[in-house]
Residue, then its C-alpha position, 0 to 999 in steps of 0.5 A: x231868265x236862265x237859271x245858273x243851275x241850267x248852265x253846263x260847266x265842263x269837267x273841270x268845273x269851268x265855263x268860257x266867258x267872252x268878255x265884250x265891251x258894251x260900248x265898242x262891242x270889241x272882244x276884250x278877253x276870253x276867260x273862265x268862270x266856275x259856279x262861285x266866280x259867276x255867283x260873285x260876278x252877279x252879286x258884285x256886278x263885276x267880273x270875277x274869273x277863275x285862274x287856271x294857272x293859279x287855280x284860284x278866284x280872280x276879281x278883275x281889277x282888284x290889284x290893277x283897278x281896271x274893274x269890269x262893270x257887268x252890263x249883262x251875262x248871256x249863255x249860248x244855245x248849248x248853255x256851255x259858254x257865256x258872253x259877258x258885256x261890260x263897261x271897263x274902267x281900263x285895259x282888259x289885258x295884263x300887258x296894258x292893251x284895251x283887248x287881249x286880241x291884238x295879234x293879226x293872223x290873217x286879213x281878207x283882201x275883199x272884206x273890211x271891218x268897220x266900227x264907229x270906234x275905228x272911224x273915230x280913231x282915224x278921225x282923231x289921227x287926222x287931227x293930231x297927225x296931219x296928212x297932206x291932202x286929207x279932207x278931214x285934216x282940212x276941216x280941222x285946220x279951217x277950225x270950228x266955224x267951218x266944221x259947223x258949217x259943214x254940219x249944217x249943210x249936211x243936215x239940210x241935205x238929209x232933210x231934202x233927201x228925206x223929203x223927196x223920199x229918196x231912200x238911197x240918197x237919205x242914207x248917203x246923206x245921213x252917212x255924210x252927216x254922221x261923219x262930220x258930226x264925229x269930226x265936230x265931236x273930236x274937235x270939241x273933245x266929245x267921245x263916243x262913250x260921252x254920247x253912249x252914256x247920255x243916251x243910256x241915261x234916258x230911260x224914256x225916249x219917247x215922250x208924249x207931245x204936250x198939247x197946247x191950250x188953244x186960245 
């Protein structure tokens, strides 16, 4: 574990801190910490920054209620920048947006960003704003029974592909299953964060199989 004394604060006594959502992995904001605010952050488990405009310490959420609960703090290879993984209580930006980074500057025509959170948002949109010809909208219109049937069918397809040891087909079918499970999650009001919290709560994932007594 790196000691705070090994960090390289700038001439102004500050070190940049990139704040990232621990669940979605989305960059929320870029802020700055001095030694004191970093120590407070580590003691409280909440992000505390140094405001360059006000020239004072700033505990994120103290006035807005949008606290950022720290999961981890990691320094870069030169010890002069930090990545702070957090679980936020609300928007990171003072404008009320989830992230401060919301203004597109350039997009590649060949490469496209993908995230489970983005796909989930798209699926949610197909339920609230129905799109003609959309397969996802069709599933929501048919209802829970249809969605459950598709989850069952895709589960079977995964098993068949895996049993055949067809790696490419197994990947394809797992992707299909994941998509239909996400449709089911939206239909039943379950979020990615709900699943994240459930998995995070399982400290021991791999349990020993209990041997049944032979009769």
